[in-house]
C-alpha positions in Angstrom: -106.7 -7.7 27.2 -107.2 -8.4 30.9 -104.2 -9.4 32.9 -104.1 -13.0 34.1 -104.1 -14.2 37.7 -103.3 -17.9 38.5 -104.6 -19.0 41.9 -103.2 -22.1 43.5 -105.8 -23.9 45.6 -109.5 -24.0 45.3 -110.4 -23.8 48.9 -112.2 -20.8 50.5 -109.3 -18.4 50.1 -108.6 -19.4 46.5 -112.2 -19.1 45.5 -112.6 -15.8 47.3 -109.5 -14.5 45.5 -111.0 -15.7 42.2 -114.3 -14.1 42.8 -112.7 -10.7 43.6 -110.3 -11.0 40.8 -113.2 -11.4 38.3 -115.0 -8.5 40.0 -111.9 -6.4 39.5 -111.7 -7.1 35.8 -108.9 -9.7 35.8 -108.8 -13.0 33.9 -108.3 -15.7 36.5 -108.0 -19.4 36.8 -108.0 -21.6 40.0 -106.1 -24.8 40.1 -107.3 -27.3 42.7 -105.5 -30.7 43.4 -108.7 -32.4 44.6 -111.7 -33.5 42.5 -114.0 -31.0 44.2 -113.4 -27.4 45.4 -113.5 -26.3 49.0 -110.3 -27.6 50.5 -110.9 -28.6 54.1 -114.3 -26.9 54.1 -116.0 -29.9 52.6 -118.2 -32.9 53.2 -118.9 -36.2 51.5 -121.6 -38.9 51.1 -121.5 -42.3 52.7 -124.4 -44.8 52.2 -126.8 -42.0 51.5 -125.7 -39.9 54.5 -123.9 -36.5 54.2 -120.9 -36.2 56.5 -119.9 -32.6 57.2 -116.3 -31.8 57.8 -116.1 -28.1 58.5 -118.6 -25.3 59.4 -119.4 -25.5 63.1 -120.5 -21.8 63.2 -120.0 -18.7 61.1 -118.7 -15.4 62.4 -120.6 -12.1 62.0 -123.1 -13.7 59.7 -126.0 -11.3 59.9 -126.9 -7.8 59.0 -124.9 -5.0 60.7 -121.5 -6.7 60.5 -119.1 -5.8 57.7 -118.2 -9.4 57.2 -121.9 -10.2 56.3 -121.3 -8.6 52.9 -118.5 -11.1 52.3 -120.5 -14.1 53.3 -123.2 -13.0 50.8 -120.9 -11.9 48.1 -119.0 -15.3 48.2 -122.2 -17.2 47.6 -121.9 -19.1 50.9 -124.9 -17.1 52.3 -126.4 -16.2 48.9 -130.0 -14.9 48.8 -132.5 -17.6 49.6 -130.1 -19.8 51.6 -131.5 -20.6 55.0 -129.2 -20.1 58.0 -129.7 -22.5 60.9 -129.3 -20.9 64.3 -128.4 -23.4 67.1 -130.1 -22.7 70.4 -126.8 -23.1 72.2 -123.1 -23.3 71.6 -122.7 -26.7 73.3 -123.7 -28.7 76.4 -121.3 -30.1 79.0 -122.1 -32.9 81.4 -120.4 -34.0 84.6 -121.4 -36.2 87.6 -125.1 -36.2 86.6 -125.3 -32.5 86.1 -125.4 -30.5 82.8 -125.0 -27.0 81.6 -125.7 -25.3 78.3 -124.0 -22.3 76.8 -127.2 -21.0 75.4 -127.5 -18.5 72.6 -129.9 -16.6 74.9 -127.3 -15.0 77.1 -129.7 -14.2 79.9 -130.9 -17.8 80.1 -127.3 -19.1 80.1 -126.3 -16.7 82.9 -129.4 -17.6 85.0 -128.8 -21.3 84.8 -125.1 -20.9 85.7 -126.0 -18.8 88.8 -128.6 -21.5 89.8 -125.9 -24.2 89.4 -123.2 -22.4 91.3 -124.2 -19.3 93.4 -120.7 -19.4 94.9 -119.3 -18.4 91.4 -121.6 -15.4 91.1 -118.8 -12.9 90.7 -117.0 -14.8 88.0 -120.2 -15.7 86.2 -121.3 -12.1 86.0 -117.8 -11.0 84.8 -117.7 -13.8 82.2 -121.1 -12.9 80.7 -120.2 -9.2 80.8 -117.3 -9.8 78.5 -119.2 -12.3 76.3 -121.7 -9.5 75.7 -119.0 -7.0 74.9 -117.4 -9.5 72.5 -120.6 -9.5 70.3 -119.1 -6.2 68.9 -116.3 -8.2 67.2 -116.1 -7.7 63.4 -113.5 -8.7 60.9 -111.9 -5.9 58.9 -112.9 -6.5 55.3 -112.5 -3.3 53.3 -108.8 -3.6 53.0 -105.7 -5.2 54.8 -104.7 -3.5 58.0 -101.2 -2.7 56.6 -102.8 -0.9 53.7 -105.1 1.3 55.9 -104.3 4.9 56.5 -104.5 6.5 60.0 -108.0 7.7 59.4 -109.2 4.2 58.4 -107.4 2.6 61.3 -109.0 5.1 63.7 -112.5 4.4 62.3 -112.0 0.7 62.7 -110.7 1.1 66.2 -113.7 3.2 67.2 -116.0 0.5 65.7 -114.3 -2.2 67.8 -113.9 -0.2 71.0 -116.1 -2.5 73.0 -113.6 -5.3 72.3 -110.8 -3.5 74.0 -111.8 -4.5 77.6 -112.2 -8.1 76.4 -108.6 -8.1 74.9 -107.2 -6.4 78.0 -108.9 -8.9 80.3 -108.2 -12.2 78.5 -105.4 -11.8 76.0 -102.8 -12.9 78.5 -105.0 -15.6 80.1 -105.4 -19.2 78.8 -108.6 -21.1 78.7 -107.2 -23.2 81.5 -106.5 -20.1 83.5 -110.0 -18.9 83.0 -111.5 -22.2 84.1 -109.5 -22.1 87.4 -111.4 -18.9 88.3 -114.6 -21.0 88.8 -115.1 -23.2 91.8 -117.8 -25.5 90.5 -116.2 -28.5 88.6 -118.9 -28.4 85.9 -118.3 -24.8 85.2 -114.6 -25.5 84.9 -115.4 -28.3 82.4 -117.7 -26.1 80.3 -114.9 -23.6 79.9 -112.3 -26.2 78.9 -114.3 -28.6 76.9 -114.3 -27.0 73.5 -110.8 -25.6 73.0 -107.2 -26.7 74.0 -106.3 -25.6 77.5 -103.5 -23.3 76.4 -105.7 -21.4 73.8 -106.0 -17.7 74.8 -109.2 -17.1 76.8 -110.4 -14.2 74.7 -110.7 -16.5 71.7 -113.1 -18.7 73.6 -115.1 -15.7 74.9 -115.4 -14.2 71.5 -116.4 -17.5 69.9 -119.2 -17.7 72.3 -120.0 -14.1 71.7 -120.5 -14.9 68.0 -123.2 -17.4 69.0 -125.0 -15.0 71.5 -124.9 -12.2 68.9 -127.0 -14.3 66.5 -124.2 -14.2 63.9 -123.0 -17.7 64.5 -125.4 -19.7 62.4 -124.5 -22.2 59.7 -125.9 -22.4 56.2 -128.4 -25.2 55.8 -127.0 -28.0 53.5 -123.5 -28.0 55.1 -120.0 -27.1 54.0 -119.8 -28.9 50.7 -123.0 -27.2 49.4 -121.6 -23.9 50.5 -118.4 -24.4 48.6 -120.2 -25.5 45.5 -122.2 -22.3 45.7 -119.0 -20.4 46.0 -117.5 -22.2 43.0 -120.6 -21.5 41.0 -120.5 -17.9 41.9 -116.9 -17.7 40.7 -117.6 -19.4 37.4 -120.7 -17.3 36.7 -118.4 -14.2 37.0 -116.2 -15.7 34.3 -113.6 -17.5 36.3 -112.2 -20.9 35.4 -111.9 -23.6 38.0 -109.8 -26.6 37.1 -109.9 -29.6 39.6 -107.6 -32.6 39.7 -104.8 -30.3 38.7 -102.1 -30.0 41.4 -99.5 -27.4 41.0 -95.9 -28.6 41.2 -94.0 -25.3 41.3 -94.3 -21.5 41.1 -91.9 -20.4 38.4 -89.7 -17.6 39.6 -87.2 -15.7 37.4 -85.3 -13.0 39.2 -87.8 -11.0 41.3 -90.9 -12.0 39.4 -93.0 -15.1 38.8 -93.9 -16.0 35.2 -96.5 -18.5 36.2 -96.8 -22.1 37.5 -95.8 -25.6 36.6 -98.5 -28.2 37.0 -97.8 -31.8 38.2 -98.5 -33.1 34.7 -95.7 -30.9 33.3 -97.9 -28.2 31.8 -96.5 -24.6 32.2 -99.1 -21.9 32.8 -98.2 -18.3 32.2 -99.5 -15.6 34.5 -99.1 -11.9 35.2 -99.7 -12.6 38.9 -99.9 -15.7 41.1 -101.8 -16.1 44.3 -100.8 -19.0 46.6 -103.8 -19.9 48.7 -102.6 -23.3 49.8 -101.3 -24.2 53.3 -98.4 -21.8 53.9 -96.0 -24.5 54.9 -96.8 -26.4 51.7 -96.3 -23.1 49.8 -92.8 -22.4 51.1 -91.8 -26.1 51.4 -93.0 -27.3 48.0 -94.1 -24.5 45.7 -91.4 -21.8 46.3 -88.1 -21.6 48.2 -88.2 -21.4 52.1 -86.1 -18.3 51.9 -89.2 -16.3 50.9 -91.2 -17.3 54.0 -92.2 -14.2 56.1 -90.2 -13.9 59.3 -93.3 -14.1 61.6 -94.4 -17.3 60.0 -90.9 -18.9 60.1 -90.6 -18.0 63.8 -93.8 -19.8 64.6 -93.0 -22.9 62.5 -89.6 -23.0 64.2 -90.8 -22.5 67.7 -92.9 -25.6 68.2 -93.1 -25.3 72.0 -94.8 -21.8 72.1 -96.8 -22.3 68.9 -98.6 -25.6 69.3 -100.9 -27.1 66.6 -104.1 -28.9 66.9 -106.2 -31.3 64.7 -108.7 -33.9 65.5 -109.8 -37.5 65.1 -113.4 -38.0 63.7 -115.9 -40.8 63.5 -119.3 -40.5 61.9 -122.2 -42.9 62.5 -125.7 -43.4 61.1 -128.3 -43.4 63.8 -131.5 -45.3 63.0 -133.9 -42.6 64.2 -134.4 -39.0 65.0 -133.9 -37.8 68.6 -133.5 -34.7 70.6 -132.1 -36.8 73.5 -128.7 -36.3 71.9 -127.9 -32.5 72.0 -126.2 -30.6 69.1 -122.8 -30.9 70.7 -122.4 -32.6 74.1 -119.3 -33.3 76.2 -119.4 -36.1 78.7 -117.3 -38.6 80.7 -116.7 -42.1 79.5 -115.0 -45.3 80.9 -112.0 -44.6 78.7 -110.3 -46.0 75.6 -106.9 -45.7 74.0 -106.4 -43.4 71.0 -103.1 -42.7 69.4 -101.2 -43.6 72.5 -103.3 -41.8 75.1 -106.3 -42.6 77.3 -109.5 -40.7 76.4 -111.8 -40.3 79.4 -113.9 -37.4 78.1 -115.5 -37.1 74.6 -118.3 -35.4 72.7 -121.0 -36.2 70.3 -122.8 -34.0 67.7 -126.3 -34.6 66.4 -126.8 -33.5 62.8 -130.6 -34.2 62.8 -131.2 -30.5 62.2 -130.1 -31.2 58.6 -133.4 -32.8 57.5 -132.3 -33.7 54.0 -128.8 -35.0 54.6 -129.7 -38.6 55.6 -132.2 -41.2 54.5 -135.7 -40.6 55.9 -135.9 -41.5 59.6 -132.1 -41.5 60.1 -129.6 -39.0 61.3 -125.8 -38.5 61.4 -124.0 -38.5 64.8 -120.3 -37.4 64.8 -117.6 -37.6 67.4 -114.6 -35.2 67.3 -111.6 -35.7 69.5 -108.9 -33.0 69.6 -105.4 -34.2 68.9 -102.0 -32.4 68.9 -98.8 -32.8 67.0 -97.7 -35.9 68.8 -100.9 -37.7 67.9 -100.6 -36.4 64.3 -97.1 -37.9 64.0 -98.4 -41.1 65.5 -101.0 -41.5 62.7 -98.6 -40.3 60.0 -96.0 -42.8 61.0 -98.5 -45.6 61.0 -99.9 -44.7 57.6 -96.5 -44.5 56.0 -94.9 -47.6 57.7 -97.8 -50.0 58.3 -101.0 -49.1 56.5 -102.8 -52.2 57.6 -102.2 -51.3 61.3 -103.3 -47.8 60.6 -106.6 -49.1 59.3 -107.0 -51.5 62.2 -106.4 -48.8 64.8 -108.9 -46.5 63.2 -111.4 -49.4 63.2 -110.7 -50.2 66.8 -111.1 -46.6 67.9 -114.4 -46.3 66.0 -115.6 -49.5 67.8 -114.5 -48.1 71.2 -116.2 -44.8 70.5 -119.4 -46.5 69.4 -119.4 -48.5 72.7 -118.9 -45.3 74.7 -121.8 -43.6 72.8 -124.1 -46.6 73.5 -123.2 -46.6 77.2 -123.9 -42.9 77.5 -127.1 -43.1 75.3 -128.5 -46.6 75.9 -131.3 -46.1 73.5 -128.8 -46.0 70.6 -127.6 -49.6 71.2 -128.1 -51.6 68.0 -129.1 -48.4 66.1 -125.6 -47.0 65.3 -123.8 -47.9 62.1 -120.3 -46.8 61.3 -120.1 -44.5 58.2 -116.5 -43.2 58.2 -113.4 -42.6 60.3 -110.7 -40.0 59.6 -107.5 -38.9 61.3 -105.4 -35.7 61.4 -103.2 -37.3 58.7 -106.2 -37.4 56.4 -106.1 -33.6 56.2 -102.5 -33.7 55.0 -103.2 -36.4 52.4 -106.1 -34.6 50.8 -105.4 -30.9 51.5 -101.6 -30.6 52.0 -102.4 -29.5 55.6 -99.3 -29.0 57.7 -99.5 -31.4 60.7 -103.2 -32.0 59.8 -104.1 -28.6 61.0 -107.4 -27.0 59.8 -107.1 -23.7 61.7 -103.7 -22.1 62.4 -101.2 -22.0 65.3 -102.8 -22.3 68.7 -102.2 -18.8 70.1 -100.8 -19.1 73.6 -99.5 -16.6 76.2 -96.0 -17.2 74.8 -96.8 -17.0 71.1 -95.3 -14.3 68.9 -97.7 -11.7 67.5 -99.2 -13.3 64.4 -102.2 -11.0 64.3 -101.5 -10.0 60.7 -98.9 -11.5 58.4 -99.1 -9.4 55.2 -99.9 -11.6 52.2 -96.9 -10.6 50.1 -93.8 -12.5 49.2 -90.8 -10.2 49.6 -88.4 -10.5 46.7 -91.1 -11.6 44.2 -93.1 -8.6 43.2 -96.1 -10.3 41.6 -96.6 -13.2 44.0 -99.1 -13.0 46.8 -100.5 -15.1 49.6 -104.0 -15.8 50.8 -105.4 -18.2 53.5 -106.3 -18.6 57.1 -102.6 -19.0 58.2 -102.1 -15.2 57.8 -104.3 -14.1 60.7 -105.1 -15.7 64.0 -107.2 -17.5 64.9 -107.6 -18.6 61.2 -110.7 -20.3 60.0 -113.2 -19.4 57.3 -113.6 -15.7 57.9 -109.8 -15.1 57.6 -109.7 -17.3 54.4 -112.5 -15.3 52.9 -111.0 -11.8 53.6 -107.4 -12.7 52.7 -108.6 -13.9 49.3 -110.0 -10.5 48.7 -106.9 -8.8 50.2 -104.6 -10.6 47.7 -106.5 -9.1 44.8 -106.4 -5.6 46.5 -102.7 -5.9 46.8 -102.5 -6.6 43.0 -104.7 -3.5 42.4 -102.4 -1.4 44.6 -99.4 -2.6 42.7 -101.1 -1.6 39.5 -102.1 1.7 41.1 -105.8 1.1 40.8 -108.6 1.4 43.4 -108.2 -1.2 46.2 -111.9 -1.0 47.3 -113.8 -3.8 45.8 -117.5 -3.4 46.6 -119.7 -6.5 47.0 
């Protein structure tokens, strides 16, 4: 009889763990608190329009990258699924000028040089490192801490082009990088997308993912991708149970015997994988004393390990237009949001998703980055004055609509509000710590969180999976750590830890 693995959380990491558990011959079940799988990688319908919440770009999603096998194996990029390639990462505007970070690296470099010849040295240097960063791949065969010296050497050789990128930018923030350019628009294009204190190499490698051609997105959006992943899991024999939050991991001595569901049901298991938000795992599901030291240090040191989330508004636009670029950053007259003045915002046009809105209409979204202070603002409002919380959301949506109409006059009278959500929404629906959907913002002062092994010291058959275990987090990390968790179980059982796609 196959040994049983209980997986807590039906997001990307949990479904990934389930898929690889089934492939390895285990009997697994995934318990998900929400009504649909996917966690924060999701989307929903409003008035016949699909609103996407997650995938902005994939990483290494093409032939030649090791991670590509995981994208395919998970079902996210199953055979026959079209991958949409944006022509550019995003567009930045300032004082009547604009610049694109084109996928075509030669075109992007040429236009930057034409815009600011005085920045030639820095522009050439920037694109040199963007090109080198195209070599970035995510280790997928097994966890780093389970690799032998030969395997680590081979991985290092494969990633050797990334070494100059890390050496150049790993101690430089995005804000530091922007200051190297003289032209104000070039400074803006560097700082628009990520928080200023984010390490610069994360921005450079993100752009390198786009220029490599591996940064497309699956047509149909995040929810469709997660439903494919869930279907892949179930076809392998796995059992997915939604609307079934887990209350506790049951620990006796140095082992877990299973989990306790919120409805009082006890579920026995030979192994348990926690793929929920790590703070929720150690705050609610098991004792804090089990938290890995690196994670605890980061949670405790809020100054050097900041967190980020975002405020979102989605509109229906009565029309199809290419006058609104895929993602555009621009100045606005200013409006108040969660206690601060917003003078620069962005819009994203989803008209490339042809079947995700009623015919002749498209979805326009606005995403505004917020930090812990803003998260706590929304949390406090929701918990103490829900009516005011709703009013402030509605006022912000109205202010943002006005700003869009002022920037794009042709949209006046053609925008209709579909939905608004705050950082606290991610906590309510997904147990996300401080509303975060990535992980800690890695700064120059952050501790080394490159790889937190997905084990729980003191509990031999309890494992972790999820994007909080490796910086910078996100979907690729969630995918591979789900696989890693199963490999750790196989190692414990002294079986092969290589699970082929």
